mmCIF file as gemmi writes it, N, C-alpha and C atoms, coordinates in Angstrom:
data_model
loop_
_atom_site.group_PDB
_atom_site.id
_atom_site.type_symbol
_atom_site.label_atom_id
_atom_site.label_alt_id
_atom_site.label_comp_id
_atom_site.label_asym_id
_atom_site.label_entity_id
_atom_site.label_seq_id
_atom_site.pdbx_PDB_ins_code
_atom_site.Cartn_x
_atom_site.Cartn_y
_atom_site.Cartn_z
_atom_site.occupancy
_atom_site.B_iso_or_equiv
_atom_site.pdbx_formal_charge
_atom_site.auth_seq_id
_atom_site.auth_asym_id
_atom_site.pdbx_PDB_model_num
ATOM 1 N N . MET Axp A 1 ? 72.77 33 42.519 1 0 ? 1 A 1
ATOM 2 C CA . MET Axp A 1 ? 73.085 34.415 42.569 1 0 ? 1 A 1
ATOM 3 C C . MET Axp A 1 ? 71.967 35.114 43.319 1 0 ? 1 A 1
ATOM 4 N N . GLU Axp A 2 ? 72.347 35.906 44.278 1 0 ? 2 A 1
ATOM 5 C CA . GLU Axp A 2 ? 71.371 36.646 45.07 1 0 ? 2 A 1
ATOM 6 C C . GLU Axp A 2 ? 70.864 37.861 44.302 1 0 ? 2 A 1
ATOM 7 N N . ASN Axp A 3 ? 69.643 38.21 44.584 1 0 ? 3 A 1
ATOM 8 C CA . ASN Axp A 3 ? 69.035 39.38 43.967 1 0 ? 3 A 1
ATOM 9 C C . ASN Axp A 3 ? 69.591 40.639 44.634 1 0 ? 3 A 1
ATOM 10 N N . GLN Axp A 4 ? 70.124 41.552 43.851 1 0 ? 4 A 1
ATOM 11 C CA . GLN Axp A 4 ? 70.697 42.776 44.397 1 0 ? 4 A 1
ATOM 12 C C . GLN Axp A 4 ? 70.031 43.969 43.729 1 0 ? 4 A 1
ATOM 13 N N . VAL Axp A 5 ? 69.216 44.671 44.504 1 0 ? 5 A 1
ATOM 14 C CA . VAL Axp A 5 ? 68.547 45.855 43.984 1 0 ? 5 A 1
ATOM 15 C C . VAL Axp A 5 ? 69.197 47.068 44.622 1 0 ? 5 A 1
ATOM 16 N N . ALA Axp A 6 ? 69.648 47.98 43.781 1 0 ? 6 A 1
ATOM 17 C CA . ALA Axp A 6 ? 70.275 49.2 44.284 1 0 ? 6 A 1
ATOM 18 C C . ALA Axp A 6 ? 69.386 50.377 43.919 1 0 ? 6 A 1
ATOM 19 N N . LYS Axp A 7 ? 68.755 50.98 44.909 1 0 ? 7 A 1
ATOM 20 C CA . LYS Axp A 7 ? 67.927 52.16 44.67 1 0 ? 7 A 1
ATOM 21 C C . LYS Axp A 7 ? 68.222 53.127 45.811 1 0 ? 7 A 1
ATOM 22 N N . THR Axp A 8 ? 69.024 54.127 45.53 1 0 ? 8 A 1
ATOM 23 C CA . THR Axp A 8 ? 69.511 54.994 46.592 1 0 ? 8 A 1
ATOM 24 C C . THR Axp A 8 ? 68.71 56.275 46.732 1 0 ? 8 A 1
ATOM 25 N N . GLU Axp A 9 ? 68.375 56.901 45.625 1 0 ? 9 A 1
ATOM 26 C CA . GLU Axp A 9 ? 67.684 58.184 45.682 1 0 ? 9 A 1
ATOM 27 C C . GLU Axp A 9 ? 66.381 58.112 44.911 1 0 ? 9 A 1
ATOM 28 N N . LYS Axp A 10 ? 65.529 59.082 45.158 1 0 ? 10 A 1
ATOM 29 C CA . LYS Axp A 10 ? 64.28 59.158 44.426 1 0 ? 10 A 1
ATOM 30 C C . LYS Axp A 10 ? 64.571 59.399 42.944 1 0 ? 10 A 1
ATOM 31 N N . GLY Axp A 11 ? 63.972 58.578 42.097 1 0 ? 11 A 1
ATOM 32 C CA . GLY Axp A 11 ? 64.177 58.727 40.672 1 0 ? 11 A 1
ATOM 33 C C . GLY Axp A 11 ? 65.376 57.982 40.123 1 0 ? 11 A 1
ATOM 34 N N . SER Axp A 12 ? 66.15 57.306 40.972 1 0 ? 12 A 1
ATOM 35 C CA . SER Axp A 12 ? 67.29 56.557 40.462 1 0 ? 12 A 1
ATOM 36 C C . SER Axp A 12 ? 66.812 55.245 39.842 1 0 ? 12 A 1
ATOM 37 N N . LYS Axp A 13 ? 67.632 54.691 38.994 1 0 ? 13 A 1
ATOM 38 C CA . LYS Axp A 13 ? 67.264 53.498 38.243 1 0 ? 13 A 1
ATOM 39 C C . LYS Axp A 13 ? 67.535 52.229 39.051 1 0 ? 13 A 1
ATOM 40 N N . ARG Axp A 14 ? 66.67 51.231 38.852 1 0 ? 14 A 1
ATOM 41 C CA . ARG Axp A 14 ? 66.882 49.936 39.489 1 0 ? 14 A 1
ATOM 42 C C . ARG Axp A 14 ? 67.985 49.195 38.744 1 0 ? 14 A 1
ATOM 43 N N . SER Axp A 15 ? 68.703 48.349 39.451 1 0 ? 15 A 1
ATOM 44 C CA . SER Axp A 15 ? 69.712 47.509 38.803 1 0 ? 15 A 1
ATOM 45 C C . SER Axp A 15 ? 69.685 46.126 39.436 1 0 ? 15 A 1
ATOM 46 N N . PHE Axp A 16 ? 69.955 45.125 38.617 1 0 ? 16 A 1
ATOM 47 C CA . PHE Axp A 16 ? 69.991 43.739 39.069 1 0 ? 16 A 1
ATOM 48 C C . PHE Axp A 16 ? 71.292 43.1 38.625 1 0 ? 16 A 1
ATOM 49 N N . VAL Axp A 17 ? 71.705 42.079 39.368 1 0 ? 17 A 1
ATOM 50 C CA . VAL Axp A 17 ? 72.85 41.261 38.984 1 0 ? 17 A 1
ATOM 51 C C . VAL Axp A 17 ? 72.31 39.873 38.67 1 0 ? 17 A 1
ATOM 52 N N . GLY Axp A 18 ? 72.654 39.361 37.489 1 0 ? 18 A 1
ATOM 53 C CA . GLY Axp A 18 ? 72.152 38.054 37.082 1 0 ? 18 A 1
ATOM 54 C C . GLY Axp A 18 ? 73.094 37.376 36.111 1 0 ? 18 A 1
ATOM 55 N N . VAL Axp A 19 ? 72.641 36.231 35.596 1 0 ? 19 A 1
ATOM 56 C CA . VAL Axp A 19 ? 73.444 35.41 34.698 1 0 ? 19 A 1
ATOM 57 C C . VAL Axp A 19 ? 72.802 35.412 33.312 1 0 ? 19 A 1
ATOM 58 N N . VAL Axp A 20 ? 73.619 35.572 32.279 1 0 ? 20 A 1
ATOM 59 C CA . VAL Axp A 20 ? 73.125 35.564 30.908 1 0 ? 20 A 1
ATOM 60 C C . VAL Axp A 20 ? 72.749 34.134 30.53 1 0 ? 20 A 1
ATOM 61 N N . THR Axp A 21 ? 71.501 33.957 30.063 1 0 ? 21 A 1
ATOM 62 C CA . THR Axp A 21 ? 71.042 32.629 29.663 1 0 ? 21 A 1
ATOM 63 C C . THR Axp A 21 ? 70.939 32.486 28.152 1 0 ? 21 A 1
ATOM 64 N N . SER Axp A 22 ? 70.884 33.604 27.427 1 0 ? 22 A 1
ATOM 65 C CA . SER Axp A 22 ? 70.825 33.548 25.964 1 0 ? 22 A 1
ATOM 66 C C . SER Axp A 22 ? 71.443 34.801 25.373 1 0 ? 22 A 1
ATOM 67 N N . ASP Axp A 23 ? 72.196 34.601 24.279 1 0 ? 23 A 1
ATOM 68 C CA . ASP Axp A 23 ? 72.763 35.736 23.545 1 0 ? 23 A 1
ATOM 69 C C . ASP Axp A 23 ? 72.562 35.545 22.044 1 0 ? 23 A 1
ATOM 70 N N . LYS Axp A 24 ? 71.544 34.803 21.657 1 0 ? 24 A 1
ATOM 71 C CA . LYS Axp A 24 ? 71.309 34.458 20.257 1 0 ? 24 A 1
ATOM 72 C C . LYS Axp A 24 ? 70.78 35.632 19.431 1 0 ? 24 A 1
ATOM 73 N N . MET Axp A 25 ? 70.101 36.579 20.075 1 0 ? 25 A 1
ATOM 74 C CA . MET Axp A 25 ? 69.539 37.71 19.347 1 0 ? 25 A 1
ATOM 75 C C . MET Axp A 25 ? 70.605 38.784 19.119 1 0 ? 25 A 1
ATOM 76 N N . ASP Axp A 26 ? 70.382 39.622 18.123 1 0 ? 26 A 1
ATOM 77 C CA . ASP Axp A 26 ? 71.327 40.694 17.822 1 0 ? 26 A 1
ATOM 78 C C . ASP Axp A 26 ? 71.108 41.854 18.793 1 0 ? 26 A 1
ATOM 79 N N . LYS Axp A 27 ? 72.165 42.233 19.517 1 0 ? 27 A 1
ATOM 80 C CA . LYS Axp A 27 ? 72.16 43.328 20.484 1 0 ? 27 A 1
ATOM 81 C C . LYS Axp A 27 ? 71.173 43.123 21.636 1 0 ? 27 A 1
ATOM 82 N N . THR Axp A 28 ? 70.81 41.873 21.918 1 0 ? 28 A 1
ATOM 83 C CA . THR Axp A 28 ? 69.897 41.562 23.022 1 0 ? 28 A 1
ATOM 84 C C . THR Axp A 28 ? 70.405 40.338 23.765 1 0 ? 28 A 1
ATOM 85 N N . ILE Axp A 29 ? 70.346 40.404 25.096 1 0 ? 29 A 1
ATOM 86 C CA . ILE Axp A 29 ? 70.667 39.241 25.924 1 0 ? 29 A 1
ATOM 87 C C . ILE Axp A 29 ? 69.484 38.976 26.847 1 0 ? 29 A 1
ATOM 88 N N . VAL Axp A 30 ? 69.368 37.732 27.274 1 0 ? 30 A 1
ATOM 89 C CA . VAL Axp A 30 ? 68.358 37.352 28.262 1 0 ? 30 A 1
ATOM 90 C C . VAL Axp A 30 ? 69.102 37.077 29.56 1 0 ? 30 A 1
ATOM 91 N N . VAL Axp A 31 ? 68.702 37.77 30.625 1 0 ? 31 A 1
ATOM 92 C CA . VAL Axp A 31 ? 69.37 37.658 31.922 1 0 ? 31 A 1
ATOM 93 C C . VAL Axp A 31 ? 68.407 37.06 32.932 1 0 ? 31 A 1
ATOM 94 N N . ALA Axp A 32 ? 68.837 36.008 33.623 1 0 ? 32 A 1
ATOM 95 C CA . ALA Axp A 32 ? 68.026 35.362 34.651 1 0 ? 32 A 1
ATOM 96 C C . ALA Axp A 32 ? 68.414 35.924 36.019 1 0 ? 32 A 1
ATOM 97 N N . ILE Axp A 33 ? 67.415 36.418 36.742 1 0 ? 33 A 1
ATOM 98 C CA . ILE Axp A 33 ? 67.616 36.977 38.075 1 0 ? 33 A 1
ATOM 99 C C . ILE Axp A 33 ? 67.008 36.001 39.074 1 0 ? 33 A 1
ATOM 100 N N . ASN Axp A 34 ? 67.82 35.497 39.99 1 0 ? 34 A 1
ATOM 101 C CA . ASN Axp A 34 ? 67.342 34.576 41.024 1 0 ? 34 A 1
ATOM 102 C C . ASN Axp A 34 ? 67.146 35.313 42.333 1 0 ? 34 A 1
ATOM 103 N N . THR Axp A 35 ? 66.041 35.031 43.003 1 0 ? 35 A 1
ATOM 104 C CA . THR Axp A 35 ? 65.787 35.626 44.3 1 0 ? 35 A 1
ATOM 105 C C . THR Axp A 35 ? 65.168 34.566 45.21 1 0 ? 35 A 1
ATOM 106 N N . LYS Axp A 36 ? 65.434 34.664 46.486 1 0 ? 36 A 1
ATOM 107 C CA . LYS Axp A 36 ? 64.877 33.713 47.444 1 0 ? 36 A 1
ATOM 108 C C . LYS Axp A 36 ? 63.772 34.397 48.228 1 0 ? 36 A 1
ATOM 109 N N . LYS Axp A 37 ? 62.623 33.725 48.314 1 0 ? 37 A 1
ATOM 110 C CA . LYS Axp A 37 ? 61.491 34.248 49.06 1 0 ? 37 A 1
ATOM 111 C C . LYS Axp A 37 ? 60.983 33.178 50.01 1 0 ? 37 A 1
ATOM 112 N N . MET Axp A 38 ? 60.462 33.636 51.149 1 0 ? 38 A 1
ATOM 113 C CA . MET Axp A 38 ? 59.902 32.711 52.133 1 0 ? 38 A 1
ATOM 114 C C . MET Axp A 38 ? 58.502 32.293 51.695 1 0 ? 38 A 1
ATOM 115 N N . ASP Axp A 39 ? 58.254 30.978 51.649 1 0 ? 39 A 1
ATOM 116 C CA . ASP Axp A 39 ? 56.923 30.473 51.333 1 0 ? 39 A 1
ATOM 117 C C . ASP Axp A 39 ? 56.012 30.697 52.527 1 0 ? 39 A 1
ATOM 118 N N . ARG Axp A 40 ? 54.839 31.304 52.3 1 0 ? 40 A 1
ATOM 119 C CA . ARG Axp A 40 ? 53.948 31.654 53.399 1 0 ? 40 A 1
ATOM 120 C C . ARG Axp A 40 ? 53.417 30.43 54.151 1 0 ? 40 A 1
ATOM 121 N N . LEU Axp A 41 ? 53.059 29.394 53.401 1 0 ? 41 A 1
ATOM 122 C CA . LEU Axp A 41 ? 52.45 28.225 54.017 1 0 ? 41 A 1
ATOM 123 C C . LEU Axp A 41 ? 53.475 27.323 54.69 1 0 ? 41 A 1
ATOM 124 N N . TYR Axp A 42 ? 54.55 26.994 53.993 1 0 ? 42 A 1
ATOM 125 C CA . TYR Axp A 42 ? 55.506 25.997 54.484 1 0 ? 42 A 1
ATOM 126 C C . TYR Axp A 42 ? 56.706 26.593 55.212 1 0 ? 42 A 1
ATOM 127 N N . LYS Axp A 43 ? 56.837 27.921 55.206 1 0 ? 43 A 1
ATOM 128 C CA . LYS Axp A 43 ? 57.92 28.604 55.922 1 0 ? 43 A 1
ATOM 129 C C . LYS Axp A 43 ? 59.306 28.122 55.487 1 0 ? 43 A 1
ATOM 130 N N . LYS Axp A 44 ? 59.451 27.861 54.204 1 0 ? 44 A 1
ATOM 131 C CA . LYS Axp A 44 ? 60.744 27.481 53.653 1 0 ? 44 A 1
ATOM 132 C C . LYS Axp A 44 ? 61.092 28.445 52.534 1 0 ? 44 A 1
ATOM 133 N N . TYR Axp A 45 ? 62.389 28.63 52.31 1 0 ? 45 A 1
ATOM 134 C CA . TYR Axp A 45 ? 62.824 29.516 51.242 1 0 ? 45 A 1
ATOM 135 C C . TYR Axp A 45 ? 62.707 28.813 49.901 1 0 ? 45 A 1
ATOM 136 N N . VAL Axp A 46 ? 62.134 29.515 48.937 1 0 ? 46 A 1
ATOM 137 C CA . VAL Axp A 46 ? 61.965 29.011 47.592 1 0 ? 46 A 1
ATOM 138 C C . VAL Axp A 46 ? 62.695 29.964 46.649 1 0 ? 46 A 1
ATOM 139 N N . THR Axp A 47 ? 63.419 29.401 45.677 1 0 ? 47 A 1
ATOM 140 C CA . THR Axp A 47 ? 64.133 30.223 44.712 1 0 ? 47 A 1
ATOM 141 C C . THR Axp A 47 ? 63.222 30.551 43.541 1 0 ? 47 A 1
ATOM 142 N N . TRP Axp A 48 ? 63.063 31.836 43.268 1 0 ? 48 A 1
ATOM 143 C CA . TRP Axp A 48 ? 62.268 32.319 42.145 1 0 ? 48 A 1
ATOM 144 C C . TRP Axp A 48 ? 63.218 32.848 41.084 1 0 ? 48 A 1
ATOM 145 N N . THR Axp A 49 ? 62.921 32.559 39.827 1 0 ? 49 A 1
ATOM 146 C CA . THR Axp A 49 ? 63.734 33.043 38.724 1 0 ? 49 A 1
ATOM 147 C C . THR Axp A 49 ? 62.878 33.883 37.802 1 0 ? 49 A 1
ATOM 148 N N . LYS Axp A 50 ? 63.376 35.052 37.463 1 0 ? 50 A 1
ATOM 149 C CA . LYS Axp A 50 ? 62.692 35.928 36.516 1 0 ? 50 A 1
ATOM 150 C C . LYS Axp A 50 ? 63.68 36.283 35.42 1 0 ? 50 A 1
ATOM 151 N N . LYS Axp A 51 ? 63.219 36.291 34.177 1 0 ? 51 A 1
ATOM 152 C CA . LYS Axp A 51 ? 64.093 36.581 33.048 1 0 ? 51 A 1
ATOM 153 C C . LYS Axp A 51 ? 63.771 37.96 32.475 1 0 ? 51 A 1
ATOM 154 N N . TYR Axp A 52 ? 64.806 38.713 32.175 1 0 ? 52 A 1
ATOM 155 C CA . TYR Axp A 52 ? 64.677 40.033 31.579 1 0 ? 52 A 1
ATOM 156 C C . TYR Axp A 52 ? 65.475 40.069 30.284 1 0 ? 52 A 1
ATOM 157 N N . LYS Axp A 53 ? 64.941 40.764 29.278 1 0 ? 53 A 1
ATOM 158 C CA . LYS Axp A 53 ? 65.691 41.011 28.054 1 0 ? 53 A 1
ATOM 159 C C . LYS Axp A 53 ? 66.382 42.358 28.214 1 0 ? 53 A 1
ATOM 160 N N . ALA Axp A 54 ? 67.67 42.377 27.924 1 0 ? 54 A 1
ATOM 161 C CA . ALA Axp A 54 ? 68.461 43.594 28.1 1 0 ? 54 A 1
ATOM 162 C C . ALA Axp A 54 ? 69.191 43.938 26.804 1 0 ? 54 A 1
ATOM 163 N N . HIS Axp A 55 ? 69.406 45.229 26.598 1 0 ? 55 A 1
ATOM 164 C CA . HIS Axp A 55 ? 70.079 45.723 25.4 1 0 ? 55 A 1
ATOM 165 C C . HIS Axp A 55 ? 71.59 45.643 25.59 1 0 ? 55 A 1
ATOM 166 N N . ASP Axp A 56 ? 72.255 44.97 24.664 1 0 ? 56 A 1
ATOM 167 C CA . ASP Axp A 56 ? 73.714 44.824 24.681 1 0 ? 56 A 1
ATOM 168 C C . ASP Axp A 56 ? 74.246 45.398 23.372 1 0 ? 56 A 1
ATOM 169 N N . GLU Axp A 57 ? 74.618 46.66 23.377 1 0 ? 57 A 1
ATOM 170 C CA . GLU Axp A 57 ? 74.972 47.394 22.155 1 0 ? 57 A 1
ATOM 171 C C . GLU Axp A 57 ? 76.118 46.753 21.384 1 0 ? 57 A 1
ATOM 172 N N . LYS Axp A 58 ? 77.139 46.26 22.073 1 0 ? 58 A 1
ATOM 173 C CA . LYS Axp A 58 ? 78.33 45.732 21.402 1 0 ? 58 A 1
ATOM 174 C C . LYS Axp A 58 ? 78.327 44.218 21.25 1 0 ? 58 A 1
ATOM 175 N N . ASN Axp A 59 ? 77.252 43.544 21.635 1 0 ? 59 A 1
ATOM 176 C CA . ASN Axp A 59 ? 77.191 42.076 21.631 1 0 ? 59 A 1
ATOM 177 C C . ASN Axp A 59 ? 78.381 41.496 22.398 1 0 ? 59 A 1
ATOM 178 N N . ASP Axp A 60 ? 78.651 42.054 23.568 1 0 ? 60 A 1
ATOM 179 C CA . ASP Axp A 60 ? 79.836 41.719 24.353 1 0 ? 60 A 1
ATOM 180 C C . ASP Axp A 60 ? 79.593 40.57 25.326 1 0 ? 60 A 1
ATOM 181 N N . ALA Axp A 61 ? 78.389 40.444 25.863 1 0 ? 61 A 1
ATOM 182 C CA . ALA Axp A 61 ? 78.094 39.415 26.865 1 0 ? 61 A 1
ATOM 183 C C . ALA Axp A 61 ? 77.734 38.095 26.194 1 0 ? 61 A 1
ATOM 184 N N . HIS Axp A 62 ? 78.118 36.995 26.849 1 0 ? 62 A 1
ATOM 185 C CA . HIS Axp A 62 ? 77.845 35.663 26.33 1 0 ? 62 A 1
ATOM 186 C C . HIS Axp A 62 ? 77.23 34.791 27.423 1 0 ? 62 A 1
ATOM 187 N N . ILE Axp A 63 ? 76.745 33.63 27.026 1 0 ? 63 A 1
ATOM 188 C CA . ILE Axp A 63 ? 76.055 32.728 27.953 1 0 ? 63 A 1
ATOM 189 C C . ILE Axp A 63 ? 76.972 32.378 29.127 1 0 ? 63 A 1
ATOM 190 N N . GLY Axp A 64 ? 76.436 32.481 30.342 1 0 ? 64 A 1
ATOM 191 C CA . GLY Axp A 64 ? 77.18 32.145 31.552 1 0 ? 64 A 1
ATOM 192 C C . GLY Axp A 64 ? 77.835 33.325 32.227 1 0 ? 64 A 1
ATOM 193 N N . ASP Axp A 65 ? 77.915 34.463 31.564 1 0 ? 65 A 1
ATOM 194 C CA . ASP Axp A 65 ? 78.517 35.656 32.164 1 0 ? 65 A 1
ATOM 195 C C . ASP Axp A 65 ? 77.617 36.21 33.261 1 0 ? 65 A 1
ATOM 196 N N . THR Axp A 66 ? 78.23 36.721 34.325 1 0 ? 66 A 1
ATOM 197 C CA . THR Axp A 66 ? 77.497 37.426 35.37 1 0 ? 66 A 1
ATOM 198 C C . THR Axp A 66 ? 77.533 38.908 35.025 1 0 ? 66 A 1
ATOM 199 N N . VAL Axp A 67 ? 76.338 39.518 34.916 1 0 ? 67 A 1
ATOM 200 C CA . VAL Axp A 67 ? 76.251 40.901 34.444 1 0 ? 67 A 1
ATOM 201 C C . VAL Axp A 67 ? 75.352 41.728 35.36 1 0 ? 67 A 1
ATOM 202 N N . ARG Axp A 68 ? 75.512 43.052 35.249 1 0 ? 68 A 1
ATOM 203 C CA . ARG Axp A 68 ? 74.619 43.989 35.921 1 0 ? 68 A 1
ATOM 204 C C . ARG Axp A 68 ? 73.795 44.682 34.848 1 0 ? 68 A 1
ATOM 205 N N . ILE Axp A 69 ? 72.456 44.693 35.037 1 0 ? 69 A 1
ATOM 206 C CA . ILE Axp A 69 ? 71.578 45.393 34.105 1 0 ? 69 A 1
ATOM 207 C C . ILE Axp A 69 ? 70.906 46.547 34.842 1 0 ? 69 A 1
ATOM 208 N N . VAL Axp A 70 ? 70.638 47.617 34.091 1 0 ? 70 A 1
ATOM 209 C CA . VAL Axp A 70 ? 70.069 48.837 34.66 1 0 ? 70 A 1
ATOM 210 C C . VAL Axp A 70 ? 68.811 49.191 33.879 1 0 ? 70 A 1
ATOM 211 N N . GLU Axp A 71 ? 67.814 49.67 34.601 1 0 ? 71 A 1
ATOM 212 C CA . GLU Axp A 71 ? 66.559 50.075 33.996 1 0 ? 71 A 1
ATOM 213 C C . GLU Axp A 71 ? 66.78 51.276 33.083 1 0 ? 71 A 1
ATOM 214 N N . CYS Axp A 72 ? 66.051 51.306 31.943 1 0 ? 72 A 1
ATOM 215 C CA . CYS Axp A 72 ? 66.151 52.43 31.023 1 0 ? 72 A 1
ATOM 216 C C . CYS Axp A 72 ? 64.809 52.632 30.331 1 0 ? 72 A 1
ATOM 217 N N . ALA Axp A 73 ? 64.743 53.604 29.457 1 0 ? 73 A 1
ATOM 218 C CA . ALA Axp A 73 ? 63.523 53.848 28.688 1 0 ? 73 A 1
ATOM 219 C C . ALA Axp A 73 ? 63.277 52.66 27.76 1 0 ? 73 A 1
ATOM 220 N N . PRO Axp A 74 ? 62.008 52.369 27.433 1 0 ? 74 A 1
ATOM 221 C CA . PRO Axp A 74 ? 61.733 51.219 26.561 1 0 ? 74 A 1
ATOM 222 C C . PRO Axp A 74 ? 62.441 51.337 25.212 1 0 ? 74 A 1
ATOM 223 N N . ILE Axp A 75 ? 63.116 50.253 24.836 1 0 ? 75 A 1
ATOM 224 C CA . ILE Axp A 75 ? 63.836 50.198 23.571 1 0 ? 75 A 1
ATOM 225 C C . ILE Axp A 75 ? 62.999 49.463 22.528 1 0 ? 75 A 1
ATOM 226 N N . SER Axp A 76 ? 62.269 48.451 22.973 1 0 ? 76 A 1
ATOM 227 C CA . SER Axp A 76 ? 61.361 47.709 22.11 1 0 ? 76 A 1
ATOM 228 C C . SER Axp A 76 ? 60.21 47.21 22.978 1 0 ? 76 A 1
ATOM 229 N N . LYS Axp A 77 ? 59.411 46.304 22.433 1 0 ? 77 A 1
ATOM 230 C CA . LYS Axp A 77 ? 58.25 45.795 23.173 1 0 ? 77 A 1
ATOM 231 C C . LYS Axp A 77 ? 58.662 45.132 24.486 1 0 ? 77 A 1
ATOM 232 N N . ASP Axp A 78 ? 59.739 44.367 24.462 1 0 ? 78 A 1
ATOM 233 C CA . ASP Axp A 78 ? 60.154 43.597 25.639 1 0 ? 78 A 1
ATOM 234 C C . ASP Axp A 78 ? 61.356 44.169 26.374 1 0 ? 78 A 1
ATOM 235 N N . LYS Axp A 79 ? 62.121 45.065 25.735 1 0 ? 79 A 1
ATOM 236 C CA . LYS Axp A 79 ? 63.374 45.543 26.335 1 0 ? 79 A 1
ATOM 237 C C . LYS Axp A 79 ? 63.222 46.907 26.979 1 0 ? 79 A 1
ATOM 238 N N . CYS Axp A 80 ? 63.395 46.953 28.292 1 0 ? 80 A 1
ATOM 239 C CA . CYS Axp A 80 ? 63.492 48.23 29 1 0 ? 80 A 1
ATOM 240 C C . CYS Axp A 80 ? 64.641 48.166 30.006 1 0 ? 80 A 1
ATOM 241 N N . TRP Axp A 81 ? 65.633 47.33 29.714 1 0 ? 81 A 1
ATOM 242 C CA . TRP Axp A 81 ? 66.842 47.184 30.519 1 0 ? 81 A 1
ATOM 243 C C . TRP Axp A 81 ? 68.032 47.269 29.581 1 0 ? 81 A 1
ATOM 244 N N . ARG Axp A 82 ? 69.17 47.721 30.102 1 0 ? 82 A 1
ATOM 245 C CA . ARG Axp A 82 ? 70.385 47.749 29.3 1 0 ? 82 A 1
ATOM 246 C C . ARG Axp A 82 ? 71.541 47.178 30.12 1 0 ? 82 A 1
ATOM 247 N N . LEU Axp A 83 ? 72.52 46.652 29.418 1 0 ? 83 A 1
ATOM 248 C CA . LEU Axp A 83 ? 73.702 46.08 30.059 1 0 ? 83 A 1
ATOM 249 C C . LEU Axp A 83 ? 74.558 47.208 30.614 1 0 ? 83 A 1
ATOM 250 N N . SER Axp A 84 ? 74.856 47.138 31.913 1 0 ? 84 A 1
ATOM 251 C CA . SER Axp A 84 ? 75.671 48.161 32.549 1 0 ? 84 A 1
ATOM 252 C C . SER Axp A 84 ? 77.134 47.734 32.58 1 0 ? 84 A 1
ATOM 253 N N . GLU Axp A 85 ? 77.374 46.518 33.062 1 0 ? 85 A 1
ATOM 254 C CA . GLU Axp A 85 ? 78.754 46.024 33.13 1 0 ? 85 A 1
ATOM 255 C C . GLU Axp A 85 ? 78.76 44.506 33.191 1 0 ? 85 A 1
ATOM 256 N N . ILE Axp A 86 ? 79.863 43.935 32.769 1 0 ? 86 A 1
ATOM 257 C CA . ILE Axp A 86 ? 80.068 42.493 32.894 1 0 ? 86 A 1
ATOM 258 C C . ILE Axp A 86 ? 80.927 42.288 34.124 1 0 ? 86 A 1
ATOM 259 N N . ILE Axp A 87 ? 80.353 41.641 35.131 1 0 ? 87 A 1
ATOM 260 C CA . ILE Axp A 87 ? 81.056 41.464 36.402 1 0 ? 87 A 1
ATOM 261 C C . ILE Axp A 87 ? 82.047 40.318 36.321 1 0 ? 87 A 1
ATOM 262 N N . GLU Axp A 88 ? 81.615 39.188 35.734 1 0 ? 88 A 1
ATOM 263 C CA . GLU Axp A 88 ? 82.495 38.021 35.652 1 0 ? 88 A 1
ATOM 264 C C . GLU Axp A 88 ? 82.205 37.269 34.368 1 0 ? 88 A 1
ATOM 265 N N . ARG Axp A 89 ? 83.251 36.903 33.669 1 0 ? 89 A 1
ATOM 266 C CA . ARG Axp A 89 ? 83.122 36.132 32.44 1 0 ? 89 A 1
ATOM 267 C C . ARG Axp A 89 ? 82.931 34.644 32.759 1 0 ? 89 A 1
ATOM 268 N N . ALA Axp A 90 ? 82.226 33.942 31.873 1 0 ? 90 A 1
ATOM 269 C CA . ALA Axp A 90 ? 82.044 32.501 32.028 1 0 ? 90 A 1
ATOM 270 C C . ALA Axp A 90 ? 83.38 31.801 31.769 1 0 ? 90 A 1
ATOM 271 N N . LYS Axp A 91 ? 83.58 30.691 32.444 1 0 ? 91 A 1
ATOM 272 C CA . LYS Axp A 91 ? 84.844 29.966 32.295 1 0 ? 91 A 1
ATOM 273 C C . LYS Axp A 91 ? 84.721 28.805 31.355 1 0 ? 91 A 1
């Protein structure tokens, strides 16, 4: 999954599209965001993965779902993202 950052105006919230890797916590999901970056030394693309904890109010997302998360005010120590929409359900 490609990294998709949407920032159109000053003060607008960042959003990412990623895959849910864990839904074991109550009202929290872990979303993995993959991005490709060029390695400076070897000049090859390397895939980087970063995980974010996001707030899922209805416990609607499950492992394998493709979701969009949006930046928000801090909800807890680790959560400052919330689930915006579920783009595709896992099969």
